[in-house]
C-alpha positions in Angstrom: -57.3 -104.4 33.2 -57.1 -102.6 30.9 -56.2 -99.8 33.6 -54.3 -96.6 33.5 -54.1 -96.0 29.6 -51.6 -93.4 28.3 -51.0 -92.0 24.8 -47.9 -90.2 23.8 -47.1 -88.8 20.4 -43.3 -88.6 19.5 -42.8 -89.0 23.1 -43.8 -85.2 23.4 -46.5 -83.5 25.6 -47.7 -81.5 22.5 -50.3 -82.5 20.0 -49.4 -79.7 17.5 -47.3 -80.6 14.6 -46.3 -79.1 11.3 -47.3 -80.6 7.8 -44.6 -82.9 6.5 -44.0 -84.3 10.3 -43.5 -88.0 11.0 -45.7 -89.1 14.0 -45.4 -92.1 16.3 -48.5 -92.6 18.6 -47.6 -95.1 21.4 -50.4 -96.4 23.8 -49.8 -98.0 27.2 -52.0 -99.8 29.6 -51.7 -102.1 32.4 -53.4 -105.4 31.7 -53.1 -108.9 32.6 -53.4 -110.8 30.2 -51.8 -108.2 27.8 -54.5 -106.1 26.0 -55.2 -106.3 22.4 -55.1 -102.9 20.6 -57.0 -101.2 17.8 -56.8 -97.5 16.7 -59.4 -94.9 15.4 -59.3 -91.7 13.5 -62.4 -89.5 13.6 -64.3 -92.5 14.9 -63.2 -95.0 12.2 -61.1 -98.1 12.6 -57.6 -97.8 11.3 -56.0 -100.7 9.9 -53.3 -101.0 12.4 -53.2 -103.4 15.5 -50.7 -103.2 18.2 -49.2 -100.5 20.7 -48.0 -97.9 17.9 -49.5 -96.2 15.3 -47.1 -94.4 12.8 -47.9 -91.7 10.3 -45.5 -90.4 7.8 -45.5 -86.9 5.9 -48.6 -85.9 7.7 -51.1 -83.4 5.9 -53.5 -80.7 7.4 -56.5 -83.0 6.7 -55.1 -85.7 9.2 -55.8 -83.3 12.1 -58.4 -84.7 14.5 -59.1 -87.2 17.2 -57.0 -90.5 17.3 -57.8 -93.1 19.8 -56.3 -96.1 21.4 -58.8 -98.9 22.1 -57.5 -101.7 24.4 -59.3 -105.1 25.1 -58.6 -107.8 27.6 -60.1 -111.1 26.4 -60.0 -112.7 29.9 -62.0 -109.9 31.8 -63.8 -108.9 28.7 -63.1 -105.0 29.7 -62.4 -102.3 27.2 -60.7 -99.2 27.6 -59.7 -96.2 25.4 -57.6 -92.9 25.4 -58.0 -90.2 22.9 -55.7 -87.3 21.7 -56.7 -84.6 19.3 -53.9 -83.9 16.8 -53.4 -80.6 14.8 -51.4 -80.4 11.8 -50.7 -76.9 10.5 -48.9 -75.5 7.4 -45.1 -75.4 7.9 -44.1 -71.9 9.7 -40.8 -72.3 8.1 -41.8 -72.0 4.6 -44.0 -68.5 5.6 -41.0 -67.0 7.4 -38.6 -67.8 4.4 -41.1 -66.3 2.0 -41.3 -63.1 4.4 -37.7 -62.8 4.7 -36.8 -63.3 1.2 -37.2 -59.6 0.2 -35.2 -58.5 3.3 -32.3 -60.8 2.3 -32.3 -59.7 -1.1 -32.2 -56.1 -0.3 -29.4 -56.9 2.4 -27.3 -58.7 -0.2 -28.1 -55.6 -2.9 -26.7 -53.1 -0.3 -23.6 -55.3 0.4 -22.7 -55.6 -3.1 -23.3 -51.9 -4.0 -21.3 -51.0 -0.9 -18.5 -53.6 -1.9 -18.3 -51.9 -5.3 -18.5 -48.1 -4.1 -15.7 -48.2 -1.5 -12.5 -46.8 -2.9 -9.3 -49.1 -2.7 -6.0 -47.7 -1.5 -3.0 -49.2 -3.3 
């Protein structure tokens, strides 16, 4: 080894996430003895070793290729796996801004209807 490398992000099959998310990338490989791991982002070494790379409160500028590199010091073999992560603006905020005028209008009409309905005593 290292053979049969796999990379998961938050245990999901998707690589698209919204800004503000927390990401856990987990790297797997078959290797005897166990492989040593390093990570890269856009080809630059990240100061993390081990099978997991965690990112907290991600931003759009953190989109790009992330690679897990494995090395077996007995066989002197290297292997790697790469995934391209896309971080986009939060969709929830865009929907809320769009819905705000509609919700305000609905509340306005509800208040006016409540005030204009005559009460029977």
